[in-house]
Kinemage of the C-alpha trace (Angstrom):
@kinemage 1
@onewidth
@group {chain A} dominant
@subgroup {mainchain}
@vectorlist {calphas} color= white
{ca met a 1} P 77.276 82.706 104.659
{ca thr a 2} L 74.274 80.484 103.885
{ca asp a 3} L 72.870 79.132 100.624
{ca his a 4} L 69.650 81.106 101.069
{ca leu a 5} L 69.182 83.415 98.076
{ca leu a 6} L 67.993 86.777 99.360
{ca leu a 7} L 68.356 89.222 96.448
{ca asp a 8} L 67.956 88.345 92.776
{ca val a 9} L 68.472 91.059 90.122
{ca arg a 10} L 67.752 90.128 86.499
{ca asp a 11} L 68.328 92.192 83.324
{ca leu a 12} L 67.889 95.499 85.186
{ca arg a 13} L 67.835 98.534 82.886
{ca ile a 14} L 67.552 102.099 84.191
{ca ala a 15} L 67.613 105.280 82.111
{ca tyr a 16} L 67.664 108.992 82.905
{ca his a 17} L 65.594 111.418 80.852
{ca gly a 18} L 66.766 115.034 80.732
{ca arg a 19} L 67.380 117.977 78.460
{ca asp a 20} L 69.867 116.000 76.389
{ca gly a 21} L 67.447 113.117 75.924
{ca arg a 22} L 67.754 109.585 77.259
{ca thr a 23} L 70.903 108.465 79.083
{ca glu a 24} L 71.313 104.832 80.050
{ca gly a 25} L 72.459 104.498 83.660
{ca val a 26} L 72.230 100.724 84.098
{ca ala a 27} L 72.326 98.545 80.991
{ca gly a 28} L 70.931 95.093 81.743
{ca ile a 29} L 72.741 93.778 84.821
{ca asp a 30} L 72.279 90.457 86.620
{ca phe a 31} L 73.520 89.460 90.073
{ca gln a 32} L 72.461 87.572 93.178
{ca leu a 33} L 73.174 88.006 96.891
{ca lys a 34} L 72.852 85.341 99.573
{ca ala a 35} L 72.111 85.768 103.261
{ca gly a 36} L 75.304 86.409 105.239
{ca glu a 37} L 77.272 87.308 102.109
{ca ile a 38} L 79.184 90.544 101.469
{ca leu a 39} L 79.065 91.604 97.831
{ca ala a 40} L 81.059 94.676 96.779
{ca ile a 41} L 80.126 96.679 93.686
{ca val a 42} L 83.130 98.653 92.468
{ca gly a 43} L 83.648 101.048 89.603
{ca glu a 44} L 84.346 104.656 88.751
{ca ser a 45} L 81.975 107.584 89.145
{ca gly a 46} L 79.186 107.211 86.610
{ca ser a 47} L 79.588 103.434 86.323
{ca gly a 48} L 76.043 102.869 87.601
{ca lys a 49} L 76.786 101.469 91.047
{ca ser a 50} L 74.947 104.171 93.046
{ca thr a 51} L 72.041 104.081 90.564
{ca thr a 52} L 71.802 100.350 91.222
{ca ala a 53} L 71.789 100.946 94.984
{ca ala a 54} L 69.105 103.633 94.651
{ca ala a 55} L 66.902 101.242 92.681
{ca leu a 56} L 67.234 98.611 95.396
{ca val a 57} L 65.818 101.007 98.011
{ca gly a 58} L 63.276 102.785 95.805
{ca leu a 59} L 65.115 106.116 95.875
{ca leu a 60} L 65.824 106.731 92.200
{ca ala a 61} L 65.924 110.349 91.038
{ca gly a 62} L 62.737 111.809 89.606
{ca asn a 63} L 64.063 111.679 86.045
{ca ala a 64} L 65.185 108.042 86.337
{ca gln a 65} L 63.044 105.146 85.177
{ca ile a 66} L 63.340 101.369 85.452
{ca glu a 67} L 62.688 100.364 81.855
{ca ser a 68} L 62.896 96.607 82.256
{ca gly a 69} L 64.148 93.812 84.456
{ca ser a 70} L 63.393 92.365 87.846
{ca ile a 71} L 64.471 92.987 91.455
{ca arg a 72} L 63.285 90.266 93.804
{ca leu a 73} L 63.980 90.500 97.536
{ca ala a 74} L 63.100 87.318 99.433
{ca gly a 75} L 60.828 86.450 96.504
{ca glu a 76} L 59.002 89.806 96.453
{ca glu a 77} L 59.137 91.865 93.242
{ca leu a 78} L 60.286 95.436 93.932
{ca thr a 79} L 60.277 97.078 90.500
{ca thr a 80} L 56.482 97.461 90.612
{ca ala a 81} L 56.274 98.517 94.283
{ca ser a 82} L 54.334 101.704 95.059
{ca glu a 83} L 55.764 104.431 97.303
{ca arg a 84} L 53.455 103.230 100.073
{ca gln a 85} L 54.910 99.728 99.762
{ca trp a 86} L 58.459 101.142 99.699
{ca gln a 87} L 57.838 102.945 102.994
{ca ser a 88} L 57.231 99.546 104.559
{ca ile a 89} L 60.161 97.872 102.761
{ca arg a 90} L 62.761 100.529 103.598
{ca gly a 91} L 64.055 99.997 107.091
{ca arg a 92} L 62.237 96.704 107.680
{ca ser a 93} L 63.500 94.646 104.731
{ca val a 94} L 66.338 96.846 103.439
{ca gly a 95} L 68.589 99.052 105.550
{ca phe a 96} L 70.435 101.826 103.744
{ca val a 97} L 73.676 103.524 104.834
{ca pro a 98} L 74.245 106.583 102.601
{ca gln a 99} L 77.599 108.162 101.830
{ca asp a 100} L 77.234 111.557 103.498
{ca pro a 101} L 76.018 111.615 107.116
{ca gly a 102} L 76.118 115.406 107.094
{ca leu a 103} L 73.257 115.453 104.590
{ca ser a 104} L 71.414 112.335 105.722
{ca leu a 105} L 70.786 113.229 109.370
{ca asp a 106} L 68.224 115.884 110.285
{ca pro a 107} L 70.259 118.800 111.733
{ca val a 108} L 67.412 120.053 113.977
{ca lys a 109} L 66.530 116.723 115.609
{ca arg a 110} L 68.443 114.960 118.367
{ca ile a 111} L 70.127 111.689 117.467
{ca gly a 112} L 67.933 109.706 119.855
{ca his a 113} L 64.775 111.159 118.327
{ca gln a 114} L 65.873 110.128 114.828
{ca leu a 115} L 66.560 106.565 115.973
{ca val a 116} L 63.245 106.339 117.826
{ca glu a 117} L 61.479 107.638 114.720
{ca ala a 118} L 63.070 104.904 112.566
{ca leu a 119} L 61.685 102.294 114.972
{ca thr a 120} L 58.202 103.709 115.599
{ca leu a 121} L 57.584 104.082 111.851
{ca his a 122} L 57.552 100.282 111.746
{ca gly a 123} L 55.272 99.776 114.731
{ca val a 124} L 57.679 99.616 117.679
{ca pro a 125} L 56.105 101.204 120.799
{ca lys a 126} L 57.859 104.423 121.801
{ca pro a 127} L 59.088 103.257 125.279
{ca leu a 128} L 60.615 100.137 123.732
{ca ala a 129} L 62.011 102.214 120.858
{ca arg a 130} L 63.870 104.475 123.326
{ca gln a 131} L 65.508 101.460 124.973
{ca arg a 132} L 66.303 99.880 121.626
{ca ser a 133} L 67.856 103.117 120.301
{ca leu a 134} L 70.413 103.204 123.126
{ca ala a 135} L 71.234 99.533 122.567
{ca leu a 136} L 71.741 100.210 118.854
{ca leu a 137} L 74.155 103.074 119.538
{ca arg a 138} L 76.207 100.801 121.784
{ca glu a 139} L 76.061 98.030 119.188
{ca val a 140} L 77.720 100.244 116.585
{ca gly a 141} L 80.521 101.148 118.977
{ca leu a 142} L 79.262 104.398 120.581
{ca ala a 143} L 79.940 103.644 124.236
{ca asp a 144} L 78.472 106.880 125.669
{ca ala a 145} L 75.078 106.160 124.109
{ca glu a 146} L 73.072 108.433 126.406
{ca arg a 147} L 75.182 111.481 125.584
{ca val a 148} L 75.121 110.738 121.861
{ca ala a 149} L 71.331 110.296 121.918
{ca arg a 150} L 70.903 113.720 123.534
{ca gly a 151} L 73.170 115.399 120.974
{ca tyr a 152} L 72.592 116.881 117.545
{ca pro a 153} L 74.447 115.759 114.379
{ca his a 154} L 76.744 118.797 114.331
{ca gln a 155} L 78.024 117.853 117.799
{ca leu a 156} L 79.389 114.515 116.544
{ca ser a 157} L 82.456 113.699 114.481
{ca gly a 158} L 82.111 112.305 110.963
{ca gly a 159} L 82.820 108.775 112.164
{ca met a 160} L 80.237 109.024 114.941
{ca arg a 161} L 77.601 110.316 112.526
{ca gln a 162} L 78.310 107.455 110.151
{ca arg a 163} L 77.859 104.967 112.989
{ca val a 164} L 74.513 106.592 113.799
{ca leu a 165} L 73.448 105.994 110.188
{ca ile a 166} L 74.444 102.339 110.522
{ca ala a 167} L 72.389 102.135 113.731
{ca ile a 168} L 69.373 103.573 111.901
{ca ala a 169} L 69.878 101.105 109.041
{ca leu a 170} L 69.976 98.198 111.531
{ca ala a 171} L 67.123 99.436 113.718
{ca asn a 172} L 64.529 96.967 112.420
{ca asp a 173} L 66.901 94.040 111.782
{ca pro a 174} L 66.621 94.081 107.974
{ca pro a 175} L 67.951 91.002 106.176
{ca leu a 176} L 69.735 93.237 103.639
{ca val a 177} L 71.942 96.283 104.315
{ca ile a 178} L 73.116 98.460 101.426
{ca ala a 179} L 76.115 100.639 102.269
{ca asp a 180} L 76.825 103.260 99.600
{ca glu a 181} L 80.407 104.530 100.070
{ca pro a 182} L 80.010 104.346 103.886
{ca thr a 183} L 83.666 105.082 104.669
{ca ser a 184} L 84.910 107.329 101.854
{ca ala a 185} L 85.087 110.413 104.104
{ca leu a 186} L 86.446 108.661 107.214
{ca asp a 187} L 89.975 108.269 108.520
{ca val a 188} L 91.557 104.836 108.346
{ca gly a 189} L 90.994 103.938 112.008
{ca val a 190} L 87.290 104.784 111.998
{ca gln a 191} L 86.978 103.221 108.542
{ca arg a 192} L 88.282 99.938 109.921
{ca gln a 193} L 85.833 100.057 112.853
{ca ile a 194} L 82.850 100.741 110.565
{ca leu a 195} L 83.795 97.931 108.185
{ca asp a 196} L 84.439 95.578 111.109
{ca arg a 197} L 80.892 96.296 112.264
{ca leu a 198} L 79.386 95.522 108.847
{ca gln a 199} L 81.463 92.363 108.575
{ca thr a 200} L 80.306 91.228 112.020
{ca leu a 201} L 76.682 91.693 110.941
{ca ala a 202} L 77.193 89.379 108.003
{ca arg a 203} L 79.083 86.744 109.960
{ca glu a 204} L 77.079 86.681 113.210
{ca arg a 205} L 73.574 87.752 112.191
{ca gly a 206} L 73.411 86.436 108.649
{ca thr a 207} L 72.769 89.914 107.266
{ca ala a 208} L 73.478 90.290 103.563
{ca val a 209} L 75.652 93.347 102.874
{ca leu a 210} L 75.865 95.113 99.520
{ca leu a 211} L 78.924 97.360 99.726
{ca ile a 212} L 79.191 100.126 97.120
{ca thr a 213} L 82.729 101.506 96.993
{ca his a 214} L 85.373 103.032 94.740
{ca asp a 215} L 88.145 101.795 97.067
{ca leu a 216} L 89.509 98.515 95.745
{ca gly a 217} L 91.505 97.986 98.937
{ca val a 218} L 88.327 98.092 101.036
{ca ala a 219} L 86.478 95.791 98.652
{ca leu a 220} L 89.263 93.209 98.536
{ca asp a 221} L 89.689 93.261 102.310
{ca arg a 222} L 86.010 92.847 103.161
{ca ala a 223} L 83.976 91.306 100.350
{ca asp a 224} L 83.291 87.662 99.568
{ca arg a 225} L 82.569 88.531 95.939
{ca leu a 226} L 83.288 91.502 93.685
{ca leu a 227} L 81.090 92.915 90.953
{ca val a 228} L 82.894 95.367 88.659
{ca met a 229} L 80.723 97.903 86.820
{ca his a 230} L 81.683 100.118 83.882
{ca gln a 231} L 79.349 102.387 81.918
{ca gly a 232} L 76.274 100.764 83.406
{ca arg a 233} L 77.342 97.189 82.703
{ca ile a 234} L 78.889 94.404 84.745
{ca val a 235} L 82.249 93.650 83.128
{ca glu a 236} L 83.511 91.141 85.691
{ca thr a 237} L 82.259 89.292 88.733
{ca gly a 238} L 83.614 86.573 90.945
{ca asp a 239} L 85.280 85.610 94.185
{ca ala a 240} L 87.243 88.584 95.557
{ca arg a 241} L 90.506 86.673 95.767
{ca arg a 242} L 90.124 85.302 92.247
{ca val a 243} L 89.415 88.741 90.786
{ca phe a 244} L 92.460 90.171 92.551
{ca glu a 245} L 94.817 87.367 91.566
{ca ala a 246} L 93.635 86.914 87.980
{ca pro a 247} L 91.451 89.783 86.681
{ca gln a 248} L 89.925 88.890 83.321
{ca his a 249} L 88.767 92.260 82.019
{ca ala a 250} L 91.053 95.139 81.004
{ca tyr a 251} L 88.922 97.603 82.979
{ca thr a 252} L 89.341 95.551 86.165
{ca arg a 253} L 93.096 95.519 85.646
{ca gln a 254} L 92.994 99.285 85.157
{ca leu a 255} L 91.145 99.761 88.454
{ca leu a 256} L 93.583 97.511 90.307
{ca gln a 257} L 96.550 99.351 88.841
{ca ala a 258} L 95.090 102.716 89.897
{ca ala a 259} L 94.091 101.759 93.468
{ca pro a 260} L 96.413 103.731 95.812
{ca ser a 261} L 96.440 101.175 98.629
{ca leu a 262} L 97.326 98.301 96.281
{ca leu a 263} L 100.393 99.776 94.625
{ca val a 264} L 103.887 98.914 95.744
{ca gln a 265} L 105.325 102.358 96.205
{ca gln a 266} L 103.473 105.450 95.230
{ca arg a 267} L 105.927 108.177 96.120
{ca arg a 268} L 106.359 110.494 93.182
{ca gln a 269} L 109.873 111.595 92.310
{ca val a 270} L 110.594 114.991 93.815
{ca ser a 271} L 112.713 117.467 91.942
{ca ala a 272} L 115.286 119.003 94.267
{ca gln a 273} L 115.308 122.071 92.050
{ca arg a 274} L 111.552 122.491 92.462
{ca val a 275} L 111.337 122.387 96.271
{ca glu a 276} L 113.105 125.392 97.734
{ca ala a 277} L 114.614 125.412 101.217
{ca thr a 278} L 112.882 128.668 102.194
{ca pro a 279} L 109.370 127.761 103.350
{ca leu a 280} L 106.319 129.498 101.927
{ca leu a 281} L 104.352 128.811 105.126
{ca thr a 282} L 105.620 128.461 108.688
{ca val a 283} L 103.309 127.548 111.565
{ca gln a 284} L 104.809 128.070 115.013
{ca gly a 285} L 103.293 127.171 118.400
{ca leu a 286} L 99.691 127.404 117.198
{ca arg a 287} L 97.028 127.006 119.924
{ca lys a 288} L 93.227 127.120 119.817
{ca asp a 289} L 90.791 126.476 122.668
{ca phe a 290} L 87.049 126.213 121.953
{ca ser a 291} L 86.046 125.347 125.519
{ca ser a 292} L 84.007 127.538 127.839
{ca trp a 293} L 83.584 127.579 131.606
{ca arg a 294} L 80.389 125.567 131.167
{ca his a 295} L 81.826 123.112 128.667
{ca pro a 296} L 85.561 122.622 129.220
{ca thr a 297} L 87.186 120.626 126.422
{ca pro a 298} L 90.762 119.725 125.507
{ca leu a 299} L 92.638 122.155 123.271
{ca ala a 300} L 91.603 121.717 119.636
{ca val a 301} L 95.116 122.739 118.542
{ca asp a 302} L 97.894 122.523 121.107
{ca gly a 303} L 101.286 123.961 120.178
{ca val a 304} L 101.337 122.898 116.533
{ca ser a 305} L 104.471 123.770 114.563
{ca phe a 306} L 105.498 122.784 111.044
{ca his a 307} L 106.612 124.286 107.747
{ca leu a 308} L 105.508 124.008 104.133
{ca pro a 309} L 108.332 124.156 101.542
{ca arg a 310} L 107.900 126.650 98.741
{ca his a 311} L 106.749 124.767 95.612
{ca gly a 312} L 106.355 121.650 97.756
{ca thr a 313} L 103.628 119.723 99.579
{ca thr a 314} L 103.086 119.252 103.297
{ca ser a 315} L 100.378 116.802 104.408
{ca leu a 316} L 98.503 116.791 107.720
{ca val a 317} L 97.295 113.321 108.713
{ca gly a 318} L 95.447 111.979 111.723
{ca glu a 319} L 92.077 110.662 112.830
{ca ser a 320} L 88.877 112.684 113.156
{ca gly a 321} L 89.268 115.153 116.006
{ca ser a 322} L 93.062 115.262 115.727
{ca gly a 323} L 93.017 118.988 114.900
{ca lys a 324} L 93.869 118.844 111.183
{ca ser a 325} L 90.908 120.857 109.918
{ca thr a 326} L 91.078 123.356 112.802
{ca thr a 327} L 94.731 123.952 111.960
{ca ala a 328} L 93.717 124.569 108.342
{ca arg a 329} L 91.012 127.029 109.429
{ca leu a 330} L 93.575 128.949 111.483
{ca ile a 331} L 95.879 129.125 108.469
{ca leu a 332} L 93.003 130.287 106.251
{ca gly a 333} L 92.006 133.020 108.685
{ca leu a 334} L 88.618 131.434 109.337
{ca glu a 335} L 89.528 131.173 113.031
{ca arg a 336} L 91.835 133.323 115.174
{ca pro a 337} L 94.563 131.498 117.116
{ca asp a 338} L 94.796 132.032 120.861
{ca ser a 339} L 98.574 132.080 120.517
{ca gly a 340} L 101.279 131.216 118.042
{ca ser a 341} L 101.866 132.480 114.529
{ca val a 342} L 101.194 131.702 110.882
{ca val a 343} L 103.800 133.233 108.567
{ca phe a 344} L 102.933 133.206 104.847
{ca asp a 345} L 105.523 134.391 102.338
{ca gly a 346} L 107.356 136.289 105.072
{ca gln a 347} L 104.242 137.969 106.527
{ca asp a 348} L 102.621 137.064 109.850
{ca ile a 349} L 98.965 136.589 108.864
{ca ser a 350} L 97.638 135.167 112.122
{ca his a 351} L 96.059 138.468 113.225
{ca val a 352} L 95.703 140.540 110.053
{ca ser a 353} L 92.580 142.629 109.420
{ca arg a 354} L 89.683 141.560 107.220
{ca arg a 355} L 90.778 144.035 104.532
{ca glu a 356} L 94.281 142.532 104.459
{ca trp a 357} L 92.761 139.063 104.177
{ca leu a 358} L 90.923 140.097 101.008
{ca ala a 359} L 94.277 140.477 99.270
{ca leu a 360} L 95.514 137.192 100.723
{ca arg a 361} L 92.473 135.285 99.422
{ca arg a 362} L 93.856 135.469 95.913
{ca gln a 363} L 97.085 133.865 97.108
{ca ile a 364} L 95.519 131.160 99.297
{ca gln a 365} L 92.635 129.062 98.007
{ca val a 366} L 90.893 126.034 99.505
{ca val a 367} L 89.094 122.910 98.306
{ca tyr a 368} L 86.772 121.447 100.921
{ca gln a 369} L 85.866 117.845 101.580
{ca asn a 370} L 82.169 117.927 100.740
{ca pro a 371} L 81.321 118.949 97.160
{ca tyr a 372} L 77.600 118.616 97.914
{ca ala a 373} L 77.805 121.464 100.430
{ca ser a 374} L 80.542 123.616 98.858
{ca leu a 375} L 78.879 124.121 95.452
{ca asn a 376} L 75.859 126.418 95.160
{ca pro a 377} L 73.045 124.228 93.743
{ca arg a 378} L 71.323 127.241 92.136
{ca leu a 379} L 74.311 128.152 89.931
{ca asn a 380} L 75.550 126.387 86.823
{ca leu a 381} L 79.172 125.309 86.493
{ca glu a 382} L 80.215 128.370 84.511
{ca gln a 383} L 78.906 130.647 87.271
{ca ile a 384} L 80.483 128.537 90.031
{ca ile a 385} L 83.957 128.449 88.452
{ca ser a 386} L 83.809 132.094 87.339
{ca glu a 387} L 82.692 133.348 90.747
{ca pro a 388} L 86.208 134.059 92.115
{ca leu a 389} L 87.208 135.680 88.807
{ca gln a 390} L 84.199 137.965 88.995
{ca ala a 391} L 84.853 138.744 92.660
{ca phe a 392} L 88.311 140.065 91.751
{ca ala a 393} L 87.018 141.769 88.557
{ca leu a 394} L 89.259 139.712 86.286
{ca gly a 395} L 88.444 139.809 82.570
{ca asp a 396} L 85.128 140.219 80.835
{ca ser a 397} L 82.316 137.680 80.666
{ca ala a 398} L 83.632 136.081 77.459
{ca trp a 399} L 87.119 135.637 78.941
{ca arg a 400} L 85.694 134.230 82.174
{ca arg a 401} L 83.592 131.730 80.224
{ca gln a 402} L 86.646 130.569 78.266
{ca arg a 403} L 88.680 130.319 81.467
{ca ala a 404} L 85.939 128.229 83.079
{ca ala a 405} L 85.875 125.911 80.066
{ca thr a 406} L 89.668 125.501 80.203
{ca leu a 407} L 89.572 124.711 83.917
{ca leu a 408} L 86.852 122.101 83.389
{ca glu a 409} L 88.989 120.395 80.775
{ca gln a 410} L 92.003 120.483 83.108
{ca val a 411} L 90.074 118.459 85.689
{ca glu a 412} L 88.907 115.976 83.033
{ca leu a 413} L 85.369 117.309 82.543
{ca pro a 414} L 83.991 118.355 79.135
{ca ala a 415} L 83.343 122.051 78.504
{ca arg a 416} L 79.795 121.211 77.395
{ca leu a 417} L 78.919 120.851 81.100
{ca leu a 418} L 79.274 124.612 81.680
{ca gly a 419} L 75.504 125.016 81.616
{ca ser a 420} L 74.859 122.102 83.988
{ca arg a 421} L 74.083 122.400 87.682
{ca pro a 422} L 75.785 120.430 90.489
{ca met a 423} L 72.758 118.162 90.992
{ca glu a 424} L 73.308 116.769 87.474
{ca leu a 425} L 76.829 115.553 88.348
{ca ser a 426} L 78.181 112.630 90.327
{ca gly a 427} L 80.022 113.225 93.599
{ca gly a 428} L 83.413 112.816 91.936
{ca gln a 429} L 82.497 115.244 89.177
{ca arg a 430} L 81.334 117.814 91.722
{ca gln a 431} L 84.627 117.658 93.562
{ca arg a 432} L 86.528 118.211 90.326
{ca val a 433} L 84.443 121.344 89.765
{ca ala a 434} L 85.404 122.531 93.269
{ca ile a 435} L 89.078 121.984 92.425
{ca ala a 436} L 88.681 123.881 89.153
{ca arg a 437} L 87.149 126.821 91.020
{ca ala a 438} L 90.034 126.893 93.501
{ca leu a 439} L 92.555 126.917 90.662
{ca ala a 440} L 90.837 129.788 88.847
{ca leu a 441} L 92.900 132.543 90.525
{ca glu a 442} L 96.207 130.625 90.204
{ca pro a 443} L 97.055 130.912 93.909
{ca gln a 444} L 100.479 130.350 95.484
{ca leu a 445} L 99.046 128.055 98.160
{ca leu a 446} L 96.231 125.565 97.724
{ca val a 447} L 94.743 124.018 100.872
{ca leu a 448} L 93.161 120.658 100.020
{ca asp a 449} L 90.972 119.515 102.930
{ca glu a 450} L 90.101 115.863 102.166
{ca ala a 451} L 89.680 117.014 98.560
{ca leu a 452} L 90.092 113.539 97.044
{ca ser a 453} L 88.116 111.445 99.531
{ca ala a 454} L 84.976 111.336 97.336
{ca leu a 455} L 86.814 110.356 94.140
{ca asp a 456} L 87.405 106.902 92.727
{ca ala a 457} L 90.987 105.686 92.373
{ca ser a 458} L 91.543 106.437 88.695
{ca ile a 459} L 90.101 109.958 89.041
{ca gln a 460} L 92.283 110.485 92.116
{ca gly a 461} L 95.239 109.620 89.921
{ca gln a 462} L 94.147 112.107 87.279
{ca ile a 463} L 93.703 114.890 89.836
{ca leu a 464} L 97.040 114.106 91.479
{ca thr a 465} L 98.673 114.227 88.056
{ca leu a 466} L 96.993 117.570 87.402
{ca leu a 467} L 98.166 118.934 90.759
{ca ala a 468} L 101.720 117.741 90.093
{ca asp a 469} L 101.726 119.338 86.630
{ca leu a 470} L 100.420 122.635 88.005
{ca gln a 471} L 103.001 122.553 90.769
{ca glu a 472} L 105.803 122.142 88.245
{ca arg a 473} L 104.450 124.705 85.795
{ca leu a 474} L 103.127 127.381 88.170
{ca gly a 475} L 105.261 126.835 91.254
{ca leu a 476} L 102.278 126.064 93.504
{ca ser a 477} L 102.529 124.879 97.105
{ca tyr a 478} L 99.992 122.489 98.655
{ca leu a 479} L 98.793 121.920 102.194
{ca phe a 480} L 97.175 118.516 101.843
{ca ile a 481} L 94.851 117.283 104.603
{ca ser a 482} L 93.771 113.676 104.307
{ca his a 483} L 92.909 110.478 106.129
{ca asp a 484} L 93.977 108.449 103.067
{ca leu a 485} L 97.606 107.636 103.774
{ca ala a 486} L 98.060 105.875 100.439
{ca val a 487} L 97.212 109.117 98.629
{ca val a 488} L 99.327 111.135 101.071
{ca arg a 489} L 102.321 109.034 100.119
{ca gln a 490} L 101.848 109.912 96.466
{ca ile a 491} L 101.818 113.669 96.847
{ca ser a 492} L 103.816 114.649 99.931
{ca asp a 493} L 107.283 116.041 100.509
{ca his a 494} L 106.726 116.509 104.240
{ca val a 495} L 104.207 114.711 106.486
{ca val a 496} L 102.848 115.961 109.830
{ca val a 497} L 101.053 113.409 112.020
{ca met a 498} L 98.520 114.875 114.476
{ca gln a 499} L 96.740 113.317 117.436
{ca ala a 500} L 94.452 115.054 119.952
{ca gly a 501} L 95.489 118.500 118.738
{ca arg a 502} L 99.237 117.881 118.913
{ca val a 503} L 101.952 116.957 116.436
{ca val a 504} L 103.256 113.543 117.480
{ca glu a 505} L 105.615 113.058 114.548
{ca gln a 506} L 106.714 114.832 111.398
{ca gly a 507} L 109.385 114.404 108.777
{ca ala a 508} L 110.140 113.601 105.170
{ca cys a 509} L 107.515 111.450 103.492
{ca glu a 510} L 109.672 108.353 103.109
{ca gln a 511} L 110.864 108.564 106.698
{ca ile a 512} L 107.287 108.556 108.002
{ca phe a 513} L 106.166 105.653 105.806
{ca thr a 514} L 109.196 103.383 106.054
{ca ala a 515} L 110.508 104.117 109.560
{ca pro a 516} L 107.712 105.621 111.710
{ca ala a 517} L 108.915 106.529 115.191
{ca his a 518} L 105.598 106.925 117.045
{ca asp a 519} L 103.141 104.165 117.963
{ca tyr a 520} L 100.220 106.260 116.697
{ca thr a 521} L 101.820 106.642 113.272
{ca arg a 522} L 102.396 102.902 113.128
{ca ser a 523} L 98.745 102.246 113.998
{ca leu a 524} L 97.588 104.560 111.176
{ca leu a 525} L 99.812 102.778 108.677
{ca ala a 526} L 98.540 99.387 109.855
{ca asp a 527} L 94.941 100.421 109.104
{ca ile a 528} L 95.511 101.264 105.419
{ca pro a 529} L 92.970 99.121 103.492
{ca gly a 530} L 94.198 96.506 101.067
{ca gln a 531} L 97.135 95.346 103.185
{ca his a 532} L 95.387 92.139 104.211
{ca thr a 533} L 94.514 91.022 100.707
{ca pro a 534} L 95.693 87.413 100.514
{ca cys a 535} L 97.687 87.584 97.276
{ca arg a 536} L 100.478 90.109 96.731
{ca arg a 537} L 101.959 89.407 93.328
{ca arg a 538} L 103.863 92.010 91.346
{ca leu a 539} L 102.008 94.268 88.951
{ca ala a 540} L 103.649 94.423 85.543
{ca gly a 541} L 101.775 95.217 82.376
{ca asp a 542} L 98.718 92.956 82.249
{ca glu a 543} L 99.748 90.825 85.232
{ca ala a 544} L 97.876 90.796 88.514
{ca pro a 545} L 98.477 93.656 90.956
{ca ser a 546} L 100.927 93.757 93.794
{ca leu a 547} L 101.101 94.760 97.409
{ca ser a 548} L 104.810 94.068 97.635
{ca val a 549} L 105.763 96.049 100.714
{ca asn a 550} L 104.817 93.829 103.610
{ca ser a 551} L 102.935 95.926 106.161
{ca ala a 552} L 104.774 94.320 109.059
{ca thr a 553} L 108.105 95.307 107.527
{ca ala a 554} L 107.029 98.895 106.962
{ca ile a 555} L 105.484 99.268 110.395
{ca ala a 556} L 108.455 97.803 112.172
{ca gly a 557} L 110.607 100.475 110.581
{ca lys a 558} L 112.832 97.959 108.836
{ca pro a 559} L 114.327 98.787 105.441
{ca ala a 560} L 111.790 98.023 102.753
{ca pro a 561} L 112.673 95.996 99.693
{ca ala a 562} L 113.170 97.621 96.306
{ca arg a 563} L 110.041 99.530 95.311
{ca arg a 564} L 108.466 100.675 92.097
{ca val a 565} L 108.364 104.469 91.787
{ca val a 566} L 105.428 105.990 89.968
{ca gln a 567} L 106.253 109.204 88.148
{ca leu a 568} L 103.220 111.501 88.206
């Protein structure tokens, strides 16, 4: 890090103007960023961190307005820049890595074309741009650059697409890179690689990195300084280690206490009376092959077997491409297995007819990873949540409206949002709406496919509490698919570890986390963010947070010291 001041933000105020009048998004914030420095902005959904990032790249929503303040980048004032000026600034002076690569990459253009376009827009000759694009793909860790360049976004994994976005952001060597939740949807191994790449940029090239994240573990591992935002204001800022060891503001302490990867032991207490021995779901010898004679590929799912206890929770964990989501699609009847069986509540459902699946849909519901794609943008929240009720002809319109309002309140959203559309909500709020919709029919089995990856830590805790309460009260069973092992530890009774389409290890939650038997499981546990934070004091009341279980102890399979149990 150098002493060269690159970004200077002074008294920045941003407001949104909508049907309900003026809403303040950013309320007079000040911060600076030096060349080669990594500054992390942390806070819950709606705290103003993404609004701040959007202002720094000239991509504020149409109803947002900078009311006062200054943004100076290398001495140049940006608040008064025209769109024409922004087109020159974006990419050349500021690189931007958005949260969702599925929405940010053009689905009908090859990866190489999109990289070349990012370069030629700023005057790089096309032949040189082609060469540079391949070098960029290799620089972000995509070894088979030629194949990736020829491919389309849908042919790449989530981690590969995110690396492509980083390559685009770096294409013109900008002095500042803004990464808005760049790893929230990625598994821990790919997350580490992406963050390693950003950290290398700062250390070796002097690039300033502004990291927007809700994951305190990531921020504490990677940032030089932290900036904590709450309700549009900066409530605390300082050296990352200092903030972790001695947080000054109550809100900062609340965030640290809620961060899954920073807590000592997050396993909820399991009631033996609740979890019944007879499984609700049994998967036996499941196989699925998507290859063809022209394009042979390894089996997507290769002999997968596990069970899900009735009224309990089984979690599938593993990196991108491990077969977790394909296994879920086979269970949901969205794909047909080549062999093997899926037995739900005593019935083999692996090859049932479409008509039989209609009845099963009420018993098995799903919450997908991406709330931006899973919610219809043309419907309001009442219509979205009531849709499954209407599909099964349950109740009249007044009853469905009341049910939708109740479900919104259960996922910590006010009923007054019933008339709002998804575009008016934050990412975390959208995912809570998706969860409310899935709960509408009160299913026996809820499949949660990365359902919490877009939520900040405190909201994750609220949703996990809600899921635990519903499980106790309604006798629900959960199939939980996640790359976030800290969250998995909170919710699971049984954990299944998958790699390359196969189950490499499975067992009781505590067995997997305290005495893993397989090298792959140990590598996943080693990559949980927050484990390398320098200070690990015990969290008690208003004291600083703790990371008491030493990662080396847990990974080596040695008995862990006494742990704090959080009752959800």
